C-alpha positions as CSV (number, residue, x, y, z in Angstrom):
1,M,105.3,-162.7,32.3
2,R,104.5,-166.4,32.2
3,S,104.5,-168.5,29.1
4,Q,101.1,-169.7,27.8
5,H,102.6,-173.2,28.1
6,A,103.4,-173.1,31.8
7,A,103.1,-176.3,33.7
8,S,100.3,-175.0,35.9
9,P,97.7,-172.3,35.4
10,L,98.0,-168.9,37.0
11,T,96.6,-168.7,40.5
12,R,94.6,-165.7,41.6
13,T,97.7,-164.5,43.5
14,D,100.0,-165.0,40.5
15,A,97.6,-163.0,38.3
16,L,97.4,-160.3,40.8
17,I,101.2,-160.1,41.1
18,E,101.4,-159.7,37.3
19,R,98.8,-156.9,37.3
20,V,100.4,-155.1,40.2
21,W,103.9,-155.5,38.8
22,E,102.8,-154.2,35.4
23,A,101.3,-151.1,37.1
24,V,104.5,-150.6,39.1
25,M,106.7,-150.8,36.0
26,T,104.6,-148.3,34.2
27,L,104.5,-146.0,37.3
28,D,100.7,-146.3,37.4
29,E,100.1,-146.2,41.1
30,P,96.3,-145.9,40.8
31,A,96.2,-149.1,38.7
32,A,98.2,-151.0,41.3
33,V,95.8,-149.8,44.1
34,R,92.7,-150.7,42.0
35,A,94.1,-154.2,41.4
36,V,94.7,-154.8,45.1
37,L,91.4,-153.3,46.2
38,R,89.5,-155.4,43.6
39,A,91.2,-158.5,44.8
40,L,90.3,-157.7,48.4
41,D,86.7,-157.0,47.3
42,D,86.6,-160.3,45.5
43,G,87.5,-162.1,48.8
44,L,91.3,-162.6,48.6
45,D,92.7,-162.8,52.1
46,P,94.3,-159.5,53.1
47,E,97.3,-161.3,54.6
48,A,97.8,-163.2,51.3
49,V,97.7,-159.8,49.5
50,L,100.4,-158.4,51.8
51,M,102.6,-161.4,52.0
52,D,102.2,-163.0,48.6
53,V,101.6,-160.0,46.4
54,I,102.9,-156.7,47.9
55,G,106.0,-158.3,49.5
56,P,107.3,-159.9,46.4
57,V,106.6,-156.9,44.2
58,Q,108.5,-154.7,46.7
59,G,111.4,-157.2,46.8
């Protein structure tokens, strides 16, 4: 998790990575899916979700 005193604010993608990672770590697959679908519904680019969120979480 990032410090509240980080040099730059969280981006939408950073915040999504944190939500998905937390869901993965607690074995809450439905929460991970909900977070990704909500981001897509809010207009986040599907390629960005795949490359910038799902990829790093899987890595």
